[in-house]
N, C-alpha and C positions, 0 to 999 in steps of 0.2 A: 447659241451653240449647244447649250445643255439640253434644250428641248429636242434639237435634232439628234443628239446622241441617244437620248431616251427613246425616241421613235425608232432609230436604227436598231437599238437593242431589242425593242419589242418585236420588230419585224423579224430579226434574226433568231430570236429565242422562241418565237411561237410559229408563225406561218412557214418560216424557212427551216424549222427544225421538225422534219417529218417524224411520224411515229417511230419508224425503225431507228432513226438517229438518236432520238431521246432514250430509247432502251439500249441500243447496241453500244453507245459511247461509254457505258459502265462495264468495267471489267468483270463483274460478277454475273453478267448476263450469260445464260447457257443455251442460247438458241442455235439452231442450225445456221442461221445467217451469220452469227458471230464466229462460228467455226470457219466460215469462208472468208470473212473480212474481220480482222482483229479489232478489238475495242479501241485501241489507240488510233487506228485510222479514222474511226467514226468521231472520236473526241477531237482529234487534230483537225479534221475537216470542219467540224462545228466551230472550233476556236478560230480557224482561219476565216470563216465567214464573218464572224464578229470583228476580227482584226481588219478585214477588208472594209467593212462598213465604217469603222472608226477612222481608218486611213482616208477613205473617200470623203467623209464628212469634214474632217479636220484639215485635210491636205497634208498630213504629216505621216511619213513612213515610220518614223520613230514611234509615234503613238499607236499606229496600226500594229506594229510588231509587239509593242508592250501589251496592248489589249489581247493579242493572240496568246501570249504566254500566260498572262494573269488569268484570262478567261479559262484556259486549259486547266490550271491548277484549282480555280474556284469550283469548276464543274467536277473535277476529279474528287474533291472533298465532298461534294454533295452526293456523288455516286457511291462513295465509301461510307455514307451515312454519318459523317462527322457532324453534319448539320442538315437542316431541312431546307425547303424551298424558300422560306421567308428570309433566312440568313443568306442563302445563295443570291437572291434577288437584291438584298440590301448591299451585299458586297459588290455586285455588278454596278448598281447605281452609285455607290461610293467611288468606284473607279471612274465613272463619268465625271464626278465632281473633281477628282484629282486631275483628270485630263484637262478640264477647263482651267483649273488653277495653273497647270503647266503651260497651257497656251497663253494665259494672261501674262505670265512672267517670261515668256519666250524660251522656255526650257527646251523644246524640240530643236531649236536652232543652236542652242548652246551645247547640247550633248555631243554632237559630232558635226562640225561644219561640212564634212564631206558626205554626210548622209543625204541622199537626194530627197526632195520633197515630192510627194505624189502629185503628178500633173492632174489638173481638173479644168473643165471648161471655165472660161471667164464668166459665164452666165450661171455658174453653180449657185444655187439659192442660199447656201450657208457660208459664203465666202467672206462675210463681214462679221 
């Protein structure tokens, strides 16, 4: 599971984060494009992509939502120059460790029994 989450992160943070998104998700960007589309749209879309990947890989809507929120704040901090790329990536990897621990202890199912689990095909490669 951990390896799948790392691969998902790498795909979402590099090939799926096009040049404009990497720049425009930061509120200090002063480009014409950001004047048309505010920074928080870019950052939220990027965080949702990550949350979607975590949700699909783990089958947990709770973890997908948690990833979306945490990823948003981690990237906001990087954009504000509170820390650099190495701390940013370490925080993201640390989150994946926490998600695996949560899964091991069954936390997603304990948080809210009414929270639906993301449906995935039975042949999903990371279902075990």
